[in-house]
N, C-alpha and C positions, 0 to 999 in steps of 0.2 A: 200399431203392430206392423212389422215388416215380414216379408217372406224372402228367404235367400235361395239361390240356385247355384249349385256347383256344376260346372260344365267342364268335364275332364275329357279333352279331345286328343286327336292324333298329333297335333302340332302345338297345342297349348292347353293350359288350364285357366278357367275363369271363375270368378265368384261375382254374382250379380244380386243386388238387393232391390226388392220391389216394394212400393207402398201399398196400402189397402186397395187402391184403385188399379193396381197392376202396372203403374208407371215405374220405370227404372229410375232409381234415385242414386245408385252408386254401382261401380263395377271396377274390377281389377283383372288384369290378364298377365300370365307369365308363360313364356315360350318354353317348350321342352324339346330336347334333342332326339332325333331319330338316329339309331345306331344301325349301320349297314355292315354286312360282312362280305369282304372280297371273295372269300372261298365259297360263299353260298349266295349268289346273286338272287335278289328278290326277298331275302330274309330281312325283316325289320324288327328291331327290339327297342325297348325303353328301359331306362334305369328306374326300377320301382321306387327307390328312395327319392329320386328327382321328381317323380310324379307326386308323391306324398308332400314333399317340400314345396312344390309349386302351388298345390292347393292350399296348404297352410299359409303360404306367403300372401296369396290372393285374399283369403279370408281376413288375415291380420290387417292388410292394407285397407280394405273396406271398413272394417270394424273400428278403425282409429276414430272415425267420426260418429259412431253409433254405439249404443249400449247393448250388450248381448241379451238382456232381458226384454228388449224391444223386438226381438226376432222370434216369431211364433213357430216357424217351421223352416226346414231347409230341404229342398229337393236335390236329387243327384242324377245326373246323366253321365254316361261314360262311353267309351269307344268300343262298342259292340262286343266282339268275342276276344278281346285282348285278355291274356291269361298270365297270372303271376302265381307261383307256388311259394308259400311262406313256411318257414320253420315254426312248427307249433309251439316249441319251447322258448325260442329266442325272439320270435316275432320278426326275424330278418328274412329277406327274400333269398331263395336258393339259387336264383338265376335272374337275369334280366327278364322283363315281361316280353312275351311273344305277342307281337302286335297283330291285329286283325288283318293288316295289309299283307302279312307274311304268306 
């Protein structure tokens, strides 16, 4: 059995798969874009759908070589206080994510 880790950070998303001894056996990383506003220096935003897509891409890439039933658990770490507000009916974000760097 393997354990997976989603590491969704400020500049990229990663998925890492570990064996029962804690050894990394596979990983994938996808960069994400920081959005800066000229009219508001210091503001940093992310496209929430890009975040989601990058995580899905990383998981899919790693899992090409493994079977999902061989993964016992997945842990998640993210980028501190980054905030996204989602529409409860459509599941779509109402705005870009406000990044903790903001």
